[in-house]
N, C-alpha and C positions, 0 to 999 in steps of 0.2 A: 504494500500500500504506500501511496505517497504521503507527504506530510499533511496535505490538505485533508485527507480522510483518516489520519492516524488516530484521532481522538474520538471517533464515533463509538458510543457505548452500545455494543451489540447485545440483543436481548436473549439469545439462545442460552440454554442451561449450561453448556460447556464453557461459553465465554463468561457468563456471570460467575461461574466457579473460579475461573482464572482471575477475574478482577478481585474477587473476595480474597483469594490467596495472596495476590500481590499486596493488597492493603494490609494484610497481617504482618508482612515482613519488610515493606518498602522503606521503613525508616532505619533499617539496619544496613550493614554493608555486605550482606550476603550476596554473592554473585548469582545471576540467573543464567540458566541454559534453556533456550527455547528450541523445540523441535517441531517439525511439521512439513508437509509437502511444499513444493515450490509455489510461491504466490499466495500462501494461506494467510499471510498477515503478520509474520514474525516481527518485522520492523515496526509495525503498528503497535504491537504489544510493548516492544522496547520503548517506543516513544511514550506510551501510556505510563510505563514505569517511571520514566524521567519526569513527565508532567506532574505526577502525583507524589514524587519523592522530595526530600529536603534539598535536593540538587537541582530543582526545577529552574532556578535562575542562573545556573551555570550551563556550559555548552553540552549539547548532545552531538556526538560525532559518530557517523556510521561508515564502516569500511566493509566492502565486499571482498573477502579474502580470496575468492575464486577468480577475481578479475585481473590479478597482477601476477607477473612472474616472481620468482623467489627474491631476486634482487630488488625489484620495484616495490614489492610488498614490505620489505624491511624498511625501505625509504619512506613509504607511506605511513608506517607505524611509528618509526623512531626518528625520522628526519635524516638529513645528511649534511655534511660540510662540503664546501666548494672543493671539487676535484676528487670526491669520494669514489666516483666512477665516471665513465666517459661523458655522460650527458649531465653531470652535476656541475653546472656552470655557476651556481650560487648556493649559499646556505639555504636549507629548507626546513621548516618546522614540520614535525610529524604529527600523527593523530594523537599520540599520548600528550604531547605538549598542548595541542589545541584543546584537548578535552580536560585539561587540568581543573580539578574541582567539580567536574561534571561526570557524564556517563559516556563510555566508549562502547559502541555496539559493533561486535565482530561477527558479521554474517558469513556463512559457509566456512566456519573456522577450520574444519578438517582439511580444507584445501591448502592450508599453509605448508610451506616447506618445513623440513625437520629443523633447519637452521633457524627459521623464523619462530618455530615453536619453542626452541631452546631459549631464544632471546625473550620471547613473551613470558615464559615461565620465570625467568630471572627478574623481569620487571614486576610481575605479580608478587613475587616473594620479597623483593627488596624495595619496591616503589622507586627505584632508580634505574637510569639507563644512560647511554651515550648515543649521540647521533652517529650514523655511519661515517667512518673516516675521521671521527673526532675523539677527543680525550676528556672533554668536560663532562663531569657526572651531573646529571639533572635529576631532580626529585619531583615526583608528581603525586597527586591524590586523585585517582581515577577509579570509578566503580564500573566494572565490566559486565556486559551482557553478551553472551555467545549464542550463536544460533546455527542450525544446520537442517538440511532436508534429507540427510543421510542417516543411516543406522550408526550412531556414534559409537555404541558398544562394539559393533562389528569392526569399525575402523580402528578401534583400540586393539582388539584381539588380532587384527591383521597387521598390527604394528605400523599402520599408516598414520596413527595419531598417538602421541606420547601419553601413556597412562597417567604419569604424574601431572601433566598439564590438564588432562581431562578431569581428574579429581580436584585440581585447584580451581577449575572453572565451573565445575558441576553445581555446587551450591544448591539452589532450588530449581528443579527441573519442571518446565512447563511444556505440555504438549498441546498444540493447536490442531483440532480435528479438521479434516477437509471441509470445504464449503458444502459439499453434497450431503454431509451428515448434520448440517445445522441450517436448514432452509429458512428458519425464522430470521436469519441475519440478512437474507437477500434483499428484502424490501427496504430496510433502512439504508443499506449500502447503495441500492439503486437510486433512492431519493437523494443521497449525498452526492453521487456521481452526476446525476441530472443537474443539480444545482451548480456543481463545479463547472461542467462543460457548457451549460446554458450561459453562464456568465462569461466564460472564455470565448465562446463563439458569438456573443452578442445576440442570443436568442431568448425567447420567452417561454421555453418549455417548462411546464409546471408540474408534470408528473407522468404517469404511465397508466394505461387502462388495465383493467383486471385480466383480460384475456392474455395480453402480452406478459404481464407480471407472472401469471400462472405458468406460462411456458418457460420463463426464466427460472422459476422455482423448481421445475421438473427437469431442468438440464443437469448434466453430470458435472460440468465445470472442472475438467482435468487441470486447468490452469488456475483454478480457485479465484480469489478476489482479483488478482491481476488480470485474469481473462475477463471477468465480469466488468471490470472498469473499462477495458478496451472496447468491449461490446457496447457499453453505454455511450462511450465517447463517439464511436462511429454512428450510432443511432441518433444521437443529438445533432451531430453535424449534418446528417442527411434529412432529418424529418422536416416536413413542411407544415406540421400541425403543432399546437401548443401542448399536446399530450402524446407521448410515445405510444405507437400502436404496433401490432404484430408485423405489419408490412415494413417496419423500420429495422427489422432484424434479419440477418442473412441466413435464414433457415434453409431456403432453397436457392442454390447458387444462380441458376439461370434468371429467375425473377429478380433477385437482388442486383445482379449485374446489369439487367435491363433498366432498373430504376436508377442505379448509380450513373449509368451512361447518359440517361436523359438530362441529368443536371450537372454532370461533371464539369463541363466547360464554363458553367456559371459560377463556380466556386473559386474563391481566391486561391492562389498557388500554395499558400501556407496551409490552408484547410485541406487542399488536395493531398499534400504531403502527410498531414496528420492522419487523414482517413486511410491512406495507403499503408502507413506504418501499423495501423491497428487491425487491418484485415488478416484473417487467418492465413498462414503460409500456403495452405492448399488452395485457397481462393486466389491468392496472388498468382500462383502457378497456372490456375485455370484461365485467368484473364490473359496472362502472357502467352499461353498456348493458343489462344484464339486470335491474337493480333495478326500473325502473318497471313491468315486465310480469311475467315469470315467475321473477324472481330469488327465491332463498330468503330467509326472514325475516331472518336475521342481516345480510345485505347491505343490505336495505332500511333497516336501523337503523344503517348506517355513519355516523359523525360527519360533519357537514357539511364540516368542514375537509378530510377525506379526499376527498370528492366534488369539492370546488372545485379541488383540486390536479390532478385528473385528467380532469375532464369539460371539455366545450367552454366551460363557464361560466368556466373559468380564463382564457380569452382575451377574455372580454367585459369591457368597461370601462363604468362609468357616465359617459358623456360629456355628459350634460345640462349645459347652461350653460358648457361648456368652449369656449375658442377653439381655433384650429388648433394653436398652439404648445403649449398645455396638453395637448391630445390626443397630440401627438407625444412630449412628455416622458413622459406616462403609459405609452404603448406602449413607448418605449425602456427605461424603468426596469423595466417588467415583464419584458421580454425579457432584460435583464441578470440579473435574479433567476433566470430559468428556465434559462439556459444556463451551462455551466461556464467559458466564456471570452467575452471581448468579440467575438472574431472570429466565433464561432458565432452569438452574438446578432445581430450585424450581418448575417451571411449569411442568417439566417432572415427578415430584412426586406428583403433584396436591396439593402443600402446598405453603405458602407464604415465602418470603425471610427470614424474621425474624425467622420463625420456622426452616427453613433449617440451618441457622447459629447456632441456639440453639442446634440442633442435632449434627452438625459438631464439636462444641466446648465442648460437654459433657465430663466430667472427673469423675473418680471414687470418687474424693473428693467432688463432687457436691451432693452426696447422704447424 
């Protein structure tokens, strides 16, 4: 969930139980460990903890550990001095410094390299650290909240995550059920997202009719709250009425594409881009597939950047004059860009995370 929707009090019994548990311990320094599927709202709960804690007036800093290579993650967390590595052209403050006095949310924490895990454990034990490439010992007061969509116990048993760090972070475990198991939360989330995007797109959408809401409540939502938010974003951008209706949702691709085509060229370019980014990947592929043959004129005029992101061309690399290591680096870096975590990027290539990171960091000087 994004920050705008982070503080919604959701009515389902599982969420109410989580709120009550948080309230019982939020004034202590017990660390939290939040688990749940991708997009289920783990950062939203972390922000709720921050907003209701004595640290509410201090910073809340969120880091997705799966988005960075080992070297960059250490820089993100601990900062670096000028010249600490090739691209370190100036001193940089890390997340621990930025979060001093407040809360640091570490999302997808099992994706951290073992070196970063070791450094994190040291900070948690001593409340001190040094920037990469530096000697100055810095002291911080940070309350940590860790999160993952993985089976953290399995990651520990498989030695992918340090057991001592796990027990240091574990504190109070909170598990968020998937959205499909708490349909009572869908209606207030839909209302919040309608308000958010109605204001963003300058529209006067005030709600959703009962038929459309019922369909949303019956959906499986494998992407959970994140998927629901994207769905409402697209519907608000496309609707021509003050109330969302069933026709505003892409349940049947041909009808949805036909409706979108009819108004595509009347939309501002930034709205076109926002809509395209929220369409399910399979729908993007369906549209792109139609362009060369019988696709409607507006789709044939899609900006090249849209097509490259979704067509098979996105996987193609210009490997002319590249050696094997250069090709591996290019492929690894592209997969890291395409996936939300290093684990998913590595699995897409059927290699482990460390191998992926090694390929992505390769330099000519390594030979």
